[in-house]
Structure formats: structure tokens, C-alpha cells
C-alpha positions as CSV (number, residue, x, y, z in Angstrom):
1,M,111.7,79.4,108.5
2,N,111.0,75.8,107.5
3,K,111.5,74.5,104.0
4,K,108.9,75.9,101.6
5,F,106.2,73.6,100.3
6,S,102.8,73.6,98.8
7,V,99.7,71.4,99.6
8,L,97.5,69.9,96.9
9,I,93.9,68.9,97.7
10,K,91.9,66.9,95.2
11,S,89.3,65.0,97.2
12,K,86.5,65.9,99.5
13,I,86.5,65.1,103.2
14,K,84.3,62.1,104.2
15,K,81.9,62.1,107.1
16,Y,83.4,61.6,110.6
17,N,82.4,61.4,114.2
18,I,85.3,62.2,116.6
19,K,85.3,62.6,120.4
20,N,88.9,63.4,121.3
21,L,90.5,66.1,119.1
22,K,93.0,68.3,120.8
23,V,94.4,71.2,118.9
24,D,97.7,73.0,119.6
25,S,98.1,75.1,122.7
26,D,97.1,78.8,122.6
27,K,99.7,81.0,121.0
28,S,98.6,84.2,122.6
29,I,98.8,82.8,126.1
30,T,102.1,81.0,125.5
31,H,103.7,84.2,124.3
32,R,102.4,86.1,127.3
33,C,103.5,83.4,129.8
34,L,107.0,83.6,128.5
35,F,107.3,87.4,128.6
36,I,105.8,87.5,132.1
37,A,107.9,84.6,133.4
38,A,111.0,86.5,132.3
39,N,110.1,89.3,134.7
40,C,109.3,86.9,137.6
41,V,111.7,85.7,140.3
42,G,112.5,82.0,140.0
43,V,111.8,79.2,137.5
44,S,108.5,79.1,135.8
45,K,107.3,76.0,134.0
46,I,105.1,76.6,130.9
47,T,103.6,73.7,129.0
48,G,102.4,75.5,125.8
49,L,102.7,75.9,122.1
50,I,105.8,74.8,120.2
51,S,105.9,76.8,117.0
52,E,108.1,79.2,114.9
53,D,106.4,82.3,116.4
54,I,107.0,81.0,120.0
55,N,110.7,80.2,119.1
56,V,111.1,83.9,118.0
57,T,110.0,85.0,121.5
58,I,112.3,82.5,123.2
59,N,115.3,83.4,121.1
60,G,114.7,87.2,121.8
61,L,114.4,86.6,125.5
62,R,117.6,84.6,125.5
63,Q,119.4,87.4,123.7
64,L,118.4,89.6,126.7
65,G,120.0,87.1,129.1
66,I,117.0,85.0,130.2
67,K,117.8,81.3,130.5
68,I,115.1,79.2,128.9
69,L,115.2,75.4,128.7
70,K,112.9,73.1,126.8
71,K,112.1,69.6,128.1
72,K,109.6,67.6,126.1
73,D,106.5,69.9,125.8
74,S,107.5,72.3,128.6
75,Y,109.6,75.5,128.8
76,Y,111.5,76.3,132.0
77,V,112.0,80.1,132.2
78,F,114.6,81.3,134.7
79,G,113.3,84.7,135.6
80,N,115.6,87.4,137.0
81,G,112.8,89.7,138.3
82,I,111.5,93.0,136.9
83,S,113.9,94.4,134.3
84,G,116.4,91.7,135.1
85,F,118.0,91.6,131.7
86,K,121.7,91.6,130.7
87,K,123.4,94.3,128.6
88,F,122.7,93.7,124.9
89,S,122.9,96.0,122.0
90,G,121.9,94.3,118.7
91,T,119.0,93.0,116.7
92,I,116.1,90.9,117.7
93,D,114.5,89.2,114.6
94,C,110.8,88.6,115.2
95,G,110.2,86.7,112.0
96,N,106.5,86.7,111.2
97,S,105.3,87.3,114.8
98,G,103.6,90.6,115.4
99,T,103.0,89.7,119.0
100,S,106.7,89.2,119.5
101,A,107.7,92.4,117.9
102,R,105.2,94.6,119.8
103,S,105.9,92.8,123.1
104,F,109.6,93.3,122.8
105,L,109.1,97.0,122.1
106,G,107.0,97.3,125.3
107,L,109.5,95.2,127.2
108,L,112.5,97.4,126.0
109,T,110.8,100.7,126.8
110,C,112.7,100.8,130.1
111,Y,115.8,99.0,128.8
112,P,118.8,101.4,128.7
113,Y,120.6,100.0,125.6
114,P,119.8,100.4,121.9
115,V,118.1,97.4,120.3
116,T,116.7,97.0,116.8
117,I,113.5,95.1,116.2
118,T,113.0,93.6,112.8
119,G,111.1,90.8,111.1
120,D,110.3,89.1,107.8
121,S,109.0,90.8,104.7
122,S,105.4,90.3,105.8
123,L,106.0,91.8,109.3
124,K,107.9,94.7,107.9
125,V,104.8,96.1,106.2
126,R,102.6,96.1,109.3
127,P,102.0,99.3,111.3
128,F,103.9,100.1,114.5
129,K,103.8,103.8,114.9
130,R,100.4,103.6,116.7
131,L,102.3,101.6,119.4
132,T,105.5,103.5,119.5
133,N,103.7,106.8,120.0
134,Y,102.7,105.5,123.5
135,L,106.2,104.2,124.3
136,E,107.8,107.5,123.4
137,K,105.6,109.2,125.9
138,I,106.8,106.9,128.6
139,G,110.4,107.9,127.7
140,A,111.8,105.6,125.1
141,N,113.8,106.9,122.2
142,I,112.5,105.3,119.0
143,V,113.8,105.6,115.4
144,H,111.8,104.4,112.4
145,P,113.3,104.1,108.9
146,K,113.2,107.3,106.9
147,N,110.0,107.6,104.8
148,K,108.7,104.4,106.5
149,K,107.2,105.7,109.7
150,F,104.9,102.7,110.2
151,K,107.3,99.9,109.5
152,L,110.2,97.8,110.8
153,P,113.1,97.8,111.5
154,I,112.7,100.0,114.5
155,K,115.5,101.0,116.8
156,I,114.5,101.5,120.5
157,Y,116.7,103.0,123.2
158,G,114.8,102.7,126.4
159,T,114.8,104.9,129.5
160,K,116.0,103.5,132.7
161,D,116.0,106.5,135.1
162,W,113.0,108.5,134.0
163,P,110.1,106.4,132.8
164,L,106.8,108.3,133.2
165,A,103.7,106.6,134.6
166,Q,100.6,108.1,132.9
167,P,97.2,107.4,131.4
168,H,97.1,105.9,127.9
169,Y,94.0,106.1,125.8
170,I,94.1,103.4,123.2
171,K,92.4,104.6,120.0
172,V,92.4,101.4,118.0
173,P,91.3,98.3,119.9
174,S,94.5,96.1,120.1
175,A,95.4,93.5,122.6
176,Q,99.0,93.6,121.4
177,I,99.3,97.4,121.9
178,K,97.7,97.1,125.4
179,T,100.0,94.2,126.3
180,A,103.1,96.1,125.2
181,I,102.1,99.1,127.4
182,I,101.5,96.7,130.3
183,Y,105.0,95.3,130.0
184,A,106.4,98.8,130.1
185,G,104.1,99.6,133.0
186,L,105.5,96.7,135.0
187,Q,108.9,98.4,134.9
188,T,107.7,102.0,135.5
189,P,107.5,103.6,139.0
190,G,104.0,104.7,139.9
191,I,100.7,103.7,138.4
192,T,100.2,103.3,134.6
193,E,96.6,103.4,133.4
194,I,95.3,102.1,130.1
195,I,91.8,103.0,128.9
196,E,90.6,100.6,126.2
197,T,87.7,99.1,124.3
198,P,87.9,95.5,125.8
199,T,90.2,93.2,123.8
200,R,91.6,89.7,124.7
201,N,92.7,89.9,128.3
202,H,95.1,87.0,128.8
203,T,97.9,89.3,130.0
204,E,95.7,90.8,132.8
205,I,94.5,87.4,133.8
206,I,98.0,85.9,134.1
207,L,99.3,88.9,136.0
208,K,96.4,89.0,138.5
209,N,96.8,85.3,139.2
210,I,100.5,85.5,140.0
211,G,100.1,88.5,142.3
212,A,100.9,91.5,140.2
213,D,99.5,94.8,141.4
214,L,97.0,95.1,138.5
215,K,93.3,96.2,138.6
216,V,90.7,96.2,135.9
217,K,87.6,98.3,136.2
218,K,84.7,98.7,133.8
219,I,84.0,102.5,133.4
220,S,81.3,102.3,130.7
221,K,79.5,99.7,128.5
222,N,82.5,99.6,126.1
223,K,85.4,100.9,128.1
224,N,87.8,99.4,130.7
225,I,90.5,101.1,132.7
226,I,93.5,98.9,133.6
227,A,95.8,100.2,136.4
228,I,99.3,98.7,136.9
229,R,101.6,99.6,139.8
230,G,105.1,99.1,138.5
231,L,108.2,97.6,140.1
232,K,106.4,95.0,142.2
233,E,108.3,91.7,142.1
234,M,106.4,88.7,140.9
235,H,107.1,85.1,141.7
236,S,107.4,82.1,139.3
237,F,104.4,80.1,138.3
238,S,103.5,76.8,136.5
239,T,100.8,76.3,133.9
240,N,99.4,74.1,131.2
241,V,98.3,76.4,128.4
242,P,94.8,75.4,127.0
243,S,94.1,74.7,123.4
244,D,93.9,77.7,121.0
245,P,90.3,78.7,120.1
246,S,91.5,80.2,116.9
247,S,93.0,76.9,115.9
248,A,89.9,75.1,117.0
249,C,87.8,77.4,114.8
250,F,89.1,75.8,111.6
251,F,87.9,72.3,112.7
252,V,84.6,73.7,114.1
253,I,83.7,75.2,110.7
254,Q,85.0,72.1,108.8
255,T,82.6,70.0,110.9
256,L,79.6,72.4,110.6
257,L,79.9,72.2,106.8
258,S,80.6,68.5,106.5
259,K,77.7,66.0,106.0
260,N,76.6,63.8,108.9
261,S,79.6,64.6,111.0
262,S,80.3,65.6,114.7
263,L,83.4,66.6,116.6
264,L,84.4,67.1,120.3
265,I,87.4,69.4,120.7
266,K,89.0,69.0,124.2
267,N,90.4,71.7,126.6
268,V,89.9,74.8,124.6
269,C,90.4,78.3,126.0
270,V,86.9,79.8,126.0
271,N,87.8,83.2,127.3
272,E,84.9,85.6,126.5
273,T,87.2,87.8,124.4
274,R,88.1,84.9,122.2
275,I,84.8,83.1,121.3
276,G,83.2,85.7,119.0
277,F,83.4,83.1,116.3
278,I,81.1,80.8,118.2
279,K,78.6,83.6,118.6
280,I,78.7,84.3,114.9
281,L,78.4,80.6,113.9
282,K,75.4,80.1,116.2
283,K,73.7,83.1,114.6
284,M,74.3,81.3,111.3
285,S,72.4,78.3,112.8
286,G,75.5,76.3,113.7
287,K,75.1,73.5,116.2
288,I,77.8,74.2,118.8
289,R,77.8,73.5,122.5
290,I,80.4,74.5,125.2
291,I,80.6,71.8,127.9
292,N,82.8,70.5,130.7
293,K,83.9,74.0,131.9
294,K,86.8,74.6,134.2
295,R,89.5,77.1,135.0
296,I,93.3,77.1,134.4
297,L,95.5,79.9,135.8
298,G,92.3,82.1,135.7
299,E,91.3,81.2,132.2
300,N,88.0,79.6,131.3
301,V,88.6,76.3,129.6
302,A,86.0,73.8,128.2
303,D,85.3,71.2,125.5
304,I,83.5,72.3,122.3
305,F,81.0,69.9,120.7
306,V,80.0,70.5,117.0
307,K,77.5,68.9,114.6
308,S,76.9,69.2,110.9
309,S,74.6,72.2,110.2
310,N,72.8,74.0,107.4
311,L,74.4,77.4,107.8
312,K,72.6,80.6,106.8
313,S,74.1,84.0,106.0
314,I,74.7,86.7,108.7
315,N,74.7,90.5,108.9
316,C,77.5,90.5,111.5
317,P,77.1,92.8,114.5
318,K,80.1,95.2,114.8
319,D,80.5,94.6,118.5
320,I,81.4,90.9,117.9
321,I,84.3,91.6,115.6
322,V,86.9,92.5,118.2
323,S,86.5,89.1,119.8
324,C,87.0,87.1,116.6
325,V,89.2,89.4,114.4
326,D,91.8,86.6,113.9
327,D,89.1,84.1,113.0
328,L,87.3,86.1,110.3
329,P,89.2,84.5,107.3
330,I,87.8,81.1,108.2
331,I,84.4,82.5,109.1
332,W,84.3,84.0,105.6
333,I,84.9,80.5,104.2
334,A,81.8,79.4,106.2
335,C,79.8,82.3,104.7
336,A,80.9,81.3,101.2
337,L,79.1,78.0,101.7
338,A,76.1,79.3,103.6
339,R,72.8,80.3,102.1
340,G,72.3,84.0,101.3
341,K,74.5,87.1,101.5
342,S,76.7,87.8,104.5
343,K,77.8,91.2,105.5
344,F,80.7,92.4,107.7
345,K,81.5,96.0,108.6
346,G,84.2,97.6,110.8
347,I,86.9,95.3,109.6
348,A,89.6,97.7,108.3
349,E,92.0,96.2,110.8
350,L,92.1,93.0,108.6
351,R,93.9,94.9,105.9
352,L,96.9,95.3,108.3
353,K,97.5,91.7,109.2
354,E,100.1,89.2,107.8
355,S,98.4,89.9,104.5
356,D,95.5,92.2,103.5
357,R,93.0,89.5,104.6
358,I,90.0,91.2,103.0
359,K,91.7,91.2,99.7
360,S,93.3,87.8,100.1
361,I,89.9,86.1,100.9
362,S,88.1,88.0,98.2
363,T,90.6,87.1,95.5
364,G,90.6,83.4,96.6
365,L,86.8,83.2,96.8
366,K,86.6,84.7,93.3
367,A,88.8,81.8,92.0
368,F,86.2,79.4,93.5
369,G,83.3,81.3,91.8
370,I,82.1,82.9,95.0
371,K,80.9,86.5,94.6
372,T,82.2,89.1,97.0
373,H,82.1,92.9,97.3
374,S,84.5,94.8,99.5
375,T,85.4,98.3,100.6
376,K,88.2,99.5,102.9
377,D,86.1,98.6,105.9
378,S,83.6,96.0,104.8
379,L,83.0,92.7,103.0
380,E,79.9,91.1,101.5
381,I,79.9,87.4,100.5
382,T,77.2,85.8,98.5
383,G,77.2,82.2,99.6
384,N,76.7,79.1,97.4
385,P,76.3,75.8,99.3
386,K,76.1,73.8,96.0
387,I,79.3,75.1,94.4
388,R,81.1,72.7,92.1
389,I,84.6,73.5,90.8
390,R,85.9,71.9,87.6
391,K,89.2,73.8,87.0
392,K,92.4,73.6,89.0
393,I,92.8,76.5,91.4
394,E,96.1,77.9,92.8
395,I,96.0,79.9,96.1
396,P,99.1,81.8,97.3
397,S,99.4,81.9,101.1
398,L,101.0,85.4,101.0
399,M,103.0,84.4,104.1
400,D,99.7,84.3,106.0
401,H,99.0,81.2,108.0
402,R,95.3,81.8,108.4
403,I,94.8,82.3,104.6
404,A,96.5,79.0,103.9
405,M,94.5,77.1,106.5
406,S,91.2,78.7,105.4
407,F,91.5,77.7,101.8
408,F,92.6,74.2,102.8
409,I,89.2,73.9,104.6
410,L,87.3,75.2,101.6
411,A,89.1,72.8,99.3
412,Q,88.3,69.9,101.6
413,L,84.6,70.8,101.6
414,T,84.1,71.4,97.8
415,D,85.8,68.4,96.2
416,S,88.1,70.9,94.4
417,N,91.5,70.5,92.8
418,V,93.4,73.2,94.8
419,L,97.1,73.9,95.2
420,I,97.9,76.1,98.2
421,K,101.4,77.6,97.8
422,G,103.7,78.6,100.7
423,F,101.9,76.3,103.2
424,E,105.0,76.3,105.5
425,T,103.7,79.5,107.0
426,V,101.2,77.5,109.0
427,K,104.0,76.2,111.2
428,S,104.3,79.7,112.7
429,S,101.1,79.2,114.7
430,F,99.6,75.7,114.2
431,P,102.4,73.2,113.4
432,N,100.1,70.1,113.9
433,F,97.4,71.3,111.5
434,L,98.1,68.9,108.7
435,K,98.9,66.0,111.0
436,L,95.5,66.4,112.7
437,Q,93.7,66.8,109.4
438,K,95.1,63.5,108.2
439,K,95.3,61.3,111.3
440,I,92.2,62.5,113.1
441,I,89.8,64.0,110.5
442,G,90.9,61.7,107.6
443,A,91.6,64.5,105.1
444,K,93.6,63.6,102.0
445,Y,96.2,65.9,100.5
446,E,99.7,65.8,98.9
447,I,102.8,67.7,99.8
448,K,104.4,69.4,96.8
């Protein structure tokens, strides 16, 4: 973890018109490229995100005997084929990265040595039993701490000789759970099936584009079935990972709520499972256009053009939530400065992230004088576009990068005196956030 620091914001952002912003590469895709490349034959070149969360994945793969070199902005992964890992019995520390932890559990389901997966204090309170239930059915022996069934550290002793291919019905929509089962399925003889409510599908897209035996079929309006035939060797690949839409979302909302401003964000992943935030913001009267579309390793990539807008409240449709679950904290900031009362339901999953994000946002907005009402599964926000703050406000990040960045944006838009503590957590996912805010957008802040 980087040295701890806080960020103080005391002045409002001025108008801007920018045509060349490029945010950091997509974290989800970079993680998946690394895990998949480790199972390929040959050397894969991945130009992607450089961050603490990605370093966690790289360090864990190295512990399993995968050679990974970094040259400039690219990673070179020397894959050893399916299950081509060395003998290792020890601990893989996943820090703050839930993607890394769940991915390693899937990867180790067919690994015949005991490995302990752990993480930082934030990751240790997140639920894992709903994943390990599936992996135990495949054949892995998994031990949770006594009286802490849902938490890390977890010891996994995979099965090498008798993994069982079978159907898995995913009850809670989760791309991380799905991806972990896919990693196990790649190493399991026979056909593994996953029946899911569609979630972000980067894993499937990458695998289909490098020749894995994977098929996706829509079986109803809200259900997909994914079939993976295991033990098929895959060959190395090369890719430039597009920009992260969840990182772009902060700048999109900042621009929508800034006066007389416009912004063009370049080369953003616009996968349909990742742009729910754009659908929501358009329903709120946000002026957003997706232009210059193209494809990179099967992914839809485009530029996003944004103009200042007078946002109105929204009663958010439940079916959009799954495609913007990570973006809800900053969307709620937009709601706080929009006209009227915004309502979100079916969001209980937000209580199980790096922090309880419903509580974190509600508490922070209350400090700004914004009224909210929440239940276990819902949140209402009464917006106030004319809010003026006179007192100094302190916001703890709670080791949650999205909470820290969300309140940075709110502070920039309201001319408030705000101290955000624990801002170093942002480096886990978006290390260039502050640099882009200062050099490109012109934001002013102090490091404390």
C-alpha cells in the first residue's frame, strides 16, 4: 500500500472544454487478460492498467510460477498452458482486490496443493461463501475461519484428478463469481455450464477471441447459459486494453454538472454490460454521445462526448443496476445535485463492496446537507442543485476508492471546504485520477 495521505479541496472547478482526455486502462479487462494469458501457451503482451490491484494479480501469478515481465506500459506473460503452475504451498495476499481473490480461488480449484487466500481489512469482511460453494462442488477442499464462514483468509486445496464438470446456477448476479467458475472450468475435463443473469462478459469475449471452446447462448430474456469445454490449450495473444468506463464515469458526471463545459474521453470500453451509467444519465437529461466506435480483441470501444446539462432526478429501473453497480456511488453524487428525488431499488449488493456504499454515500451526503433515506436494498436522494456549504467537511474513504473519488467530484462542484481522508486507496484502481484532474481538468486541491 502506498503512503497514506488526504486530499483537501477548497475551490470550485472552472469551466473547461477538452477534446483529448484518456483515462486509465480498464481494470476488469487487465485482470482477466493476465489470468487467461497465464493459462495460454507462449508469451502474451498486454498493454493495460498499472495499479495496486493489478500488481496483486501479477504477484500471485508469479508465486504460482508464471513469469511476467513489465516493459514500459506493457506486461509480457509467459504462459505454461492449462494448469501449468509450479508447486507452491503458501499465502497469496490479494490486498484490496476482490477480483484477484475470487479469480485465484477459481484458478486454484484444480491445483493440488494447499494455498491460503487473504487480503486487507476491507477485503476480509466481504462475502466469499457464495463462490466457494460452487468450487467445493467441483471438488476443491475449502476451509473458512471458524465462526467466519463468509470471510478471508480461506485455505483452498484443489482437486487435480477428479474435478467434476457440471451445471452451475448463479443465484446472485456476479461477474467475479462467473469468471472464477470459468477459470475452474478451463481446467476441468468435460463441459462446465453456467446459467446466469447477464453480467459483464469480458472473460467470455477474451476467451472466444483466442480460440477457447466457449459458447454463450441466450435461453430467456434475462438468462444466459455459458458452456466451457475444459483442457483445450489456448495460444498467446496481444492486446491494448481500452480505457475503463467506470473511471470515465467520474469525469462524465463532473462535466455534466460543471457550467459551460464539454469533454471528449478517448478509447473507452463501451461494452453493453458496462455502460448502464450512460443510460441512467441520459434518462436524467444528460447530454452524452458515443462516437467513433471500433473493436479491440472483441470489445466495443469508442469515444464519449459530454456537455454541461441540467440534470433531473430518476426513478432508476432495476434492470439497469447490474450494468452499473460499480458506478452507483458517483451516480448518486449526480443525483445529489439534480432536481427532485431520485430512487434506487435492488441495490443490496452495494452493502458488500469495499465499504457499505449505501451507508458511506448517505453519511457523506448528510454532511453536505443532502437528504437521503435508505433501507437494506434501496436509497432515495433529494437533490439540491443550489447547495452551498459554509463549514469544513471531513470524509473518510473507508478504504474504498470509489467513495474517495465520488466525494472529490462533489467537493469540486460545490465550492466546499472538504478533506477526504485515506485518498491513497484510489491508487488501487485509478492511479492517474489526481494527475488528470489537475493537468487536464484544472482542478485545484492540496495533498495533506
